Structures are given as C-alpha cells and as structure tokens.
TORNU-949351 format. One record per residue (C-alpha): residue number from 1; residue in three letters; x, y, z. Coordinates in steps of 0.02 Angstrom, whole numbers, plus 32768, in hexadecimal, padded with zeros to 4 digits. Example, Ala and Ser with C-alpha at 12.3 -4.5 7.8 and 13.67 -1.06 7.14 Angstrom:
// residues 2
@pos 1, code ALA, c1 8267, c2 7F1F, c3 8186 $
@pos 2, code SER, c1 82AC, c2 7FCB, c3 8165 $
// end
This chain:
// residues 80
@pos 1, code UNK, c1 8126, c2 8110, c3 7C15 $
@pos 2, code UNK, c1 81CC, c2 80CB, c3 7C4D $
@pos 3, code UNK, c1 81B1, c2 802E, c3 7CB6 $
@pos 4, code UNK, c1 823C, c2 8063, c3 7D2D $
@pos 5, code UNK, c1 81E1, c2 8103, c3 7D5C $
@pos 6, code UNK, c1 8136, c2 8114, c3 7DA7 $
@pos 7, code UNK, c1 80D7, c2 81B8, c3 7DB4 $
@pos 8, code UNK, c1 80AA, c2 8209, c3 7E58 $
@pos 9, code UNK, c1 7FF2, c2 8201, c3 7E25 $
@pos 10, code UNK, c1 7FFC, c2 8145, c3 7E0E $
@pos 11, code UNK, c1 8052, c2 812D, c3 7EB6 $
@pos 12, code UNK, c1 7FD2, c2 8191, c3 7F16 $
@pos 13, code UNK, c1 7F44, c2 8145, c3 7EB1 $
@pos 14, code UNK, c1 7F82, c2 8096, c3 7EDA $
@pos 15, code UNK, c1 7F92, c2 80C2, c3 7F92 $
@pos 16, code UNK, c1 7EE2, c2 810A, c3 7F93 $
@pos 17, code UNK, c1 7E9B, c2 806E, c3 7F41 $
@pos 18, code UNK, c1 7EF5, c2 7FFC, c3 7FBD $
@pos 19, code UNK, c1 7EB2, c2 8060, c3 8052 $
@pos 20, code UNK, c1 7DFE, c2 8063, c3 8014 $
@pos 21, code UNK, c1 7E05, c2 7FAB, c3 7FE2 $
@pos 22, code UNK, c1 7E48, c2 7F72, c3 808A $
@pos 23, code UNK, c1 7DCE, c2 7FDC, c3 80EF $
@pos 24, code UNK, c1 7D40, c2 7F91, c3 8087 $
@pos 25, code UNK, c1 7D81, c2 7EDF, c3 809D $
@pos 26, code UNK, c1 7D97, c2 7EF9, c3 8158 $
@pos 27, code UNK, c1 7CE7, c2 7F41, c3 8168 $
@pos 28, code UNK, c1 7CA0, c2 7EAC, c3 810A $
@pos 29, code UNK, c1 7CFB, c2 7E30, c3 817B $
@pos 30, code UNK, c1 7CB4, c2 7E88, c3 8214 $
@pos 31, code UNK, c1 7C02, c2 7E94, c3 81D1 $
@pos 32, code UNK, c1 7BED, c2 7DF1, c3 8172 $
@pos 33, code UNK, c1 7C65, c2 7D79, c3 81C8 $
@pos 34, code UNK, c1 7C57, c2 7DB1, c3 827C $
@pos 35, code UNK, c1 7D08, c2 7DF6, c3 8280 $
@pos 36, code UNK, c1 7D46, c2 7E77, c3 82F9 $
@pos 37, code UNK, c1 7D83, c2 7F24, c3 82CF $
@pos 38, code UNK, c1 7E41, c2 7F21, c3 82CC $
@pos 39, code UNK, c1 7E89, c2 7FC5, c3 8290 $
@pos 40, code UNK, c1 7F3D, c2 7F8B, c3 82A2 $
@pos 41, code UNK, c1 7F1E, c2 7EF1, c3 8236 $
@pos 42, code UNK, c1 7ECA, c2 7F5A, c3 81AF $
@pos 43, code UNK, c1 7F59, c2 7FD8, c3 81B4 $
@pos 44, code UNK, c1 7FDD, c2 7F4E, c3 81A8 $
@pos 45, code UNK, c1 7F83, c2 7F02, c3 8111 $
@pos 46, code UNK, c1 7F7D, c2 7FAD, c3 80BD $
@pos 47, code UNK, c1 8039, c2 7FC0, c3 80D9 $
@pos 48, code UNK, c1 8059, c2 7F13, c3 8090 $
@pos 49, code UNK, c1 7FEA, c2 7F2F, c3 7FF8 $
@pos 50, code UNK, c1 802E, c2 7FDB, c3 7FD0 $
@pos 51, code UNK, c1 80E2, c2 7FA3, c3 7FE5 $
@pos 52, code UNK, c1 80C7, c2 7F0D, c3 7F73 $
@pos 53, code UNK, c1 806A, c2 7F75, c3 7EF2 $
@pos 54, code UNK, c1 80EE, c2 7FFF, c3 7EE9 $
@pos 55, code UNK, c1 817B, c2 7F7F, c3 7EE3 $
@pos 56, code UNK, c1 8129, c2 7F21, c3 7E55 $
@pos 57, code UNK, c1 8106, c2 7FBF, c3 7DF0 $
@pos 58, code UNK, c1 81B3, c2 800B, c3 7DF7 $
@pos 59, code UNK, c1 8258, c2 7FBA, c3 7DCD $
@pos 60, code UNK, c1 82AF, c2 8043, c3 7E2F $
@pos 61, code UNK, c1 825B, c2 8011, c3 7ED3 $
@pos 62, code UNK, c1 82EF, c2 7FDB, c3 7F3E $
@pos 63, code UNK, c1 82A6, c2 7FE8, c3 7FEB $
@pos 64, code UNK, c1 8276, c2 7F65, c3 806A $
@pos 65, code UNK, c1 81CA, c2 7F4B, c3 80B4 $
@pos 66, code UNK, c1 820B, c2 7F8D, c3 815B $
@pos 67, code UNK, c1 824C, c2 802A, c3 8104 $
@pos 68, code UNK, c1 819F, c2 8041, c3 80B7 $
@pos 69, code UNK, c1 814C, c2 802E, c3 8162 $
@pos 70, code UNK, c1 81C3, c2 80A9, c3 81B5 $
@pos 71, code UNK, c1 81C0, c2 8132, c3 8131 $
@pos 72, code UNK, c1 815B, c2 8114, c3 8092 $
@pos 73, code UNK, c1 8175, c2 81C7, c3 8055 $
@pos 74, code UNK, c1 8231, c2 81AD, c3 804A $
@pos 75, code UNK, c1 8213, c2 810A, c3 7FEC $
@pos 76, code UNK, c1 819E, c2 8161, c3 7F72 $
@pos 77, code UNK, c1 821F, c2 81E9, c3 7F52 $
@pos 78, code UNK, c1 82A0, c2 8163, c3 7F2A $
@pos 79, code UNK, c1 8239, c2 811F, c3 7E99 $
@pos 80, code UNK, c1 8205, c2 81C3, c3 7E49 $
// end
C-alpha cells in the first residue's frame, strides 16, 4: 500500500478505535479515580487523537487541527 494514501476502511477503523478507547478511559477515570463525567473533554480528546492518527498515517494530510474539528469529512476526502 502506498504510504501517501490511506484506505477509507483504515480511516473509519482508526476513528472507531479512538472513540471506543477514549470512552473506556473516561469511564475508568470516573469509576476508579473519582473523576466526573465530562462529555466535552472526552469528545475533544477523541478529536485530538483521531486528527493526530490520520495525520501520521497519511503524507497527503494537509489540514489543521481546527479544520479537522470543523469538518472531518472534508479532511478525510482530501487524503483519499
């Protein structure tokens, strides 16, 4: 597989893994460390992780983090 291109399956798979991982980590902080439920924090961490992951996997990822937060679908289309 060309390193510059990433498949749609890998993008959505990576996003799915980031979401599940962050929800699990957030749940564990709440249950085991006395944290509070903060949906916005969990969502922001998912955005950060997915943006970083996609950017690191594709050499054609020329979008900013703010672009990713505003419209990730457009960013995904740019790298495919």
